[in-house]
C-alpha positions as CSV (number, residue, x, y, z in Angstrom):
1,M,-27.3,-35.7,-110.9
2,M,-24.4,-38.5,-111.6
3,N,-21.6,-38.3,-108.7
4,R,-18.3,-39.0,-109.4
5,A,-16.6,-41.0,-107.3
6,R,-12.2,-41.4,-107.9
7,W,-10.0,-43.9,-106.5
8,L,-10.9,-44.9,-103.2
9,G,-12.7,-41.9,-102.2
10,L,-16.9,-41.7,-101.6
11,R,-17.9,-45.3,-98.8
12,I,-17.5,-47.6,-102.1
13,T,-16.1,-50.8,-101.5
14,L,-12.8,-52.7,-103.1
15,L,-12.8,-55.8,-103.6
16,S,-9.3,-57.0,-105.0
17,T,-9.7,-60.7,-106.3
18,A,-6.8,-61.9,-107.6
19,L,-7.0,-65.6,-105.3
20,A,-4.6,-67.9,-104.3
21,S,-6.1,-71.2,-104.3
22,A,-3.8,-72.2,-101.3
23,C,-5.9,-72.7,-98.2
24,G,-4.8,-72.9,-94.8
25,S,-5.4,-76.0,-92.1
26,D,-8.1,-74.5,-91.0
27,G,-9.5,-74.5,-93.9
28,S,-9.2,-70.8,-94.4
29,R,-7.8,-69.1,-96.9
30,D,-5.1,-66.1,-96.3
31,L,-5.9,-62.7,-96.9
32,T,-2.4,-61.4,-97.8
33,P,-2.2,-58.3,-101.0
34,D,-1.2,-60.7,-103.7
35,A,1.1,-58.8,-106.6
36,G,-0.1,-61.1,-109.5
37,G,1.7,-63.5,-111.7
38,G,0.7,-66.9,-110.2
39,S,-0.7,-68.4,-106.9
40,A,-3.3,-65.0,-105.9
41,N,-5.3,-64.0,-102.7
42,L,-8.3,-62.8,-101.2
43,D,-8.0,-59.4,-100.5
44,G,-10.9,-57.1,-99.1
45,G,-8.8,-53.6,-99.2
46,I,-11.0,-51.8,-96.4
47,G,-10.0,-53.1,-92.8
48,G,-8.6,-56.1,-91.3
49,D,-9.5,-60.1,-90.5
50,V,-11.6,-60.7,-88.3
51,D,-12.3,-64.2,-86.3
52,A,-13.1,-66.9,-87.3
53,A,-15.7,-69.1,-84.8
54,L,-15.1,-72.7,-85.0
55,P,-15.2,-72.8,-88.9
56,V,-17.3,-76.0,-90.5
57,D,-15.3,-79.4,-90.3
58,A,-12.4,-78.4,-92.9
59,A,-12.5,-82.1,-94.8
60,A,-16.2,-81.3,-95.3
61,A,-16.0,-78.1,-96.9
62,T,-15.9,-77.4,-100.8
63,G,-16.5,-73.3,-101.6
64,G,-14.9,-70.7,-99.6
65,L,-17.6,-67.4,-97.8
66,R,-16.3,-63.9,-96.5
67,I,-18.2,-61.0,-95.1
68,V,-17.6,-57.4,-95.7
69,H,-19.3,-55.1,-92.9
70,A,-20.5,-52.1,-94.5
71,A,-23.3,-51.3,-92.8
72,P,-21.9,-48.0,-91.1
73,V,-24.2,-47.3,-88.5
74,A,-24.3,-51.6,-87.2
75,E,-22.2,-52.7,-84.7
76,A,-19.3,-55.5,-84.8
77,L,-21.6,-58.7,-86.1
78,D,-21.8,-62.0,-85.5
79,I,-22.5,-64.4,-88.6
80,Y,-24.5,-67.8,-88.3
81,L,-25.5,-70.1,-90.4
82,K,-29.6,-70.2,-90.2
83,D,-31.0,-71.6,-87.0
84,Q,-27.8,-73.0,-86.3
85,P,-26.4,-72.2,-82.1
86,T,-22.8,-71.5,-83.2
87,P,-21.3,-68.6,-85.3
88,I,-19.0,-69.4,-88.2
89,L,-17.7,-65.6,-88.0
90,I,-17.4,-63.2,-84.9
91,R,-17.3,-59.4,-84.6
92,V,-17.2,-57.9,-88.0
93,G,-16.6,-54.8,-87.5
94,Y,-17.8,-52.0,-89.5
95,G,-15.0,-51.6,-92.5
96,Q,-13.9,-55.4,-91.9
97,V,-13.3,-58.3,-94.1
98,S,-13.6,-61.5,-92.6
99,D,-11.5,-64.5,-92.5
100,V,-12.6,-66.8,-95.5
101,V,-14.2,-69.7,-93.8
102,R,-15.3,-73.0,-95.7
103,L,-18.5,-74.1,-96.4
104,P,-20.3,-77.4,-98.0
105,A,-21.9,-76.6,-101.5
106,G,-25.0,-75.9,-101.3
107,S,-27.3,-73.0,-100.5
108,H,-26.8,-71.3,-97.1
109,Q,-28.8,-69.0,-95.6
110,L,-27.0,-66.1,-93.2
111,D,-28.4,-65.1,-89.6
112,V,-27.0,-61.9,-88.5
113,R,-26.6,-60.8,-84.8
114,V,-25.2,-57.8,-83.1
115,A,-21.5,-59.4,-81.6
116,G,-22.1,-61.2,-78.5
117,E,-26.0,-61.6,-78.6
118,G,-26.3,-65.7,-79.0
119,A,-27.8,-67.6,-80.8
120,S,-30.7,-67.6,-78.4
121,T,-31.5,-63.8,-79.4
122,A,-33.9,-63.6,-82.3
123,P,-31.9,-63.2,-85.4
124,R,-31.6,-59.3,-87.0
125,F,-31.5,-60.0,-89.9
126,T,-31.3,-63.5,-92.3
127,S,-30.5,-64.1,-95.9
128,E,-31.6,-64.8,-98.9
129,P,-30.2,-68.2,-99.7
130,V,-26.1,-67.9,-100.5
131,T,-24.6,-70.3,-103.0
132,V,-21.5,-71.8,-102.5
133,T,-20.2,-73.8,-105.3
134,R,-17.2,-76.1,-104.9
135,D,-13.8,-74.7,-105.3
136,G,-15.9,-71.5,-105.8
137,S,-15.9,-68.2,-103.6
138,V,-18.1,-65.9,-102.2
139,T,-17.5,-62.5,-100.8
140,A,-21.1,-61.3,-99.2
141,V,-21.1,-57.6,-98.8
142,A,-24.0,-56.4,-95.7
143,A,-24.5,-52.8,-96.3
144,G,-27.5,-50.5,-95.4
145,L,-29.0,-49.9,-92.0
146,L,-29.5,-52.2,-89.9
147,G,-33.3,-52.2,-88.8
148,S,-34.4,-50.1,-91.6
149,T,-37.6,-50.8,-93.9
150,G,-37.2,-48.3,-96.5
151,A,-36.5,-49.3,-100.0
152,A,-33.3,-47.7,-100.4
153,T,-32.1,-47.8,-97.3
154,A,-32.8,-51.0,-95.8
155,F,-30.4,-53.7,-94.9
156,R,-29.2,-56.4,-96.9
157,I,-26.9,-59.3,-98.1
158,T,-25.2,-58.7,-101.5
159,A,-23.8,-62.1,-102.4
160,L,-21.1,-61.8,-105.2
161,D,-19.0,-64.8,-106.8
162,D,-15.3,-64.0,-106.7
163,N,-13.5,-64.1,-109.6
164,L,-10.6,-66.5,-109.1
165,A,-8.7,-66.2,-112.3
166,A,-5.1,-65.1,-111.9
167,V,-3.7,-61.6,-113.3
168,P,-0.6,-61.2,-114.7
169,A,2.4,-60.3,-112.8
170,G,2.5,-57.0,-111.3
171,R,-1.2,-56.4,-111.3
172,A,-4.0,-56.9,-109.6
173,R,-7.1,-57.4,-109.9
174,V,-10.3,-54.7,-107.8
175,R,-14.5,-55.2,-108.6
176,V,-16.4,-52.1,-107.2
177,V,-19.4,-52.2,-104.7
178,H,-21.5,-49.0,-104.0
179,D,-22.2,-49.6,-100.3
180,A,-23.5,-46.0,-100.0
181,Y,-27.3,-46.0,-99.1
182,S,-27.2,-41.9,-99.4
183,L,-26.3,-41.7,-102.9
184,G,-27.6,-42.6,-106.0
185,P,-25.3,-43.7,-109.0
186,V,-21.6,-43.0,-109.6
187,A,-19.1,-43.0,-111.7
188,V,-15.7,-44.3,-110.6
189,D,-12.4,-43.0,-111.8
190,V,-9.2,-45.0,-111.0
191,G,-6.3,-42.6,-110.5
192,D,-8.4,-39.4,-111.0
193,D,-6.8,-39.4,-114.9
194,G,-10.1,-38.1,-116.5
195,S,-10.8,-41.7,-118.1
196,L,-13.8,-43.2,-116.5
197,E,-13.4,-46.8,-115.5
198,L,-17.2,-47.1,-114.6
199,A,-19.4,-44.8,-116.7
200,S,-22.3,-45.8,-113.7
201,I,-22.8,-48.2,-110.9
202,D,-25.6,-47.7,-109.1
203,R,-26.8,-48.3,-105.0
204,F,-26.0,-51.4,-103.8
205,A,-24.4,-53.0,-106.8
206,A,-21.7,-54.7,-108.4
207,S,-18.8,-54.1,-110.9
208,A,-18.9,-56.5,-113.2
209,A,-17.1,-59.8,-111.9
210,A,-14.5,-59.7,-114.5
211,G,-12.9,-56.5,-112.2
212,I,-10.9,-54.4,-113.2
213,E,-7.0,-54.6,-113.2
214,V,-4.7,-52.0,-111.7
215,T,-0.9,-51.7,-110.7
216,A,-0.8,-54.2,-107.7
217,G,0.6,-51.9,-104.9
218,A,0.2,-48.8,-106.5
219,S,-2.1,-45.9,-104.6
220,A,-3.8,-42.6,-106.1
């Protein structure tokens, strides 16, 4: 049976990707919501920002990476580049979207540890390679159950290239990620108006990078 998800209903992550190219002096982008029509920002839409620990040297960084913690029973997480001693993000709690950290363009694997465990502790999970492109931005969504080996529930990190194209004034773009491990495919109805924006989205899948345009600042 198809589950029907109303706007902001189930434990589904909504990623706003109306993005500004401007970067802060620390190499991270502002995560403030944007109304469209010019410069834009990355806004996670599901929680507060968390700390970036010793971001990679901004002079060498050419692409952005942020983490969404959508694994419901996992504690706060520290994120490392594979086999590196210092985390790039610390204390990413469930429901939070991290700051954007700048990384050299290329392929990077991510080591995941429970916050505070330290680099001497074996990682709880190591991701598949995540590709960061020059001047691009990637959102990596952590979902599933940390420590699970079941195909339907296993912890995973899904890397999504952010759509950085401008949106019209007064509009925003969102992308839907189905991270509810206990549910099968769902449909998404923005505004509960009877018109489905997404007829079906599978568990741990994401909607198209083109996104869904909505009225900026509106709620339903």
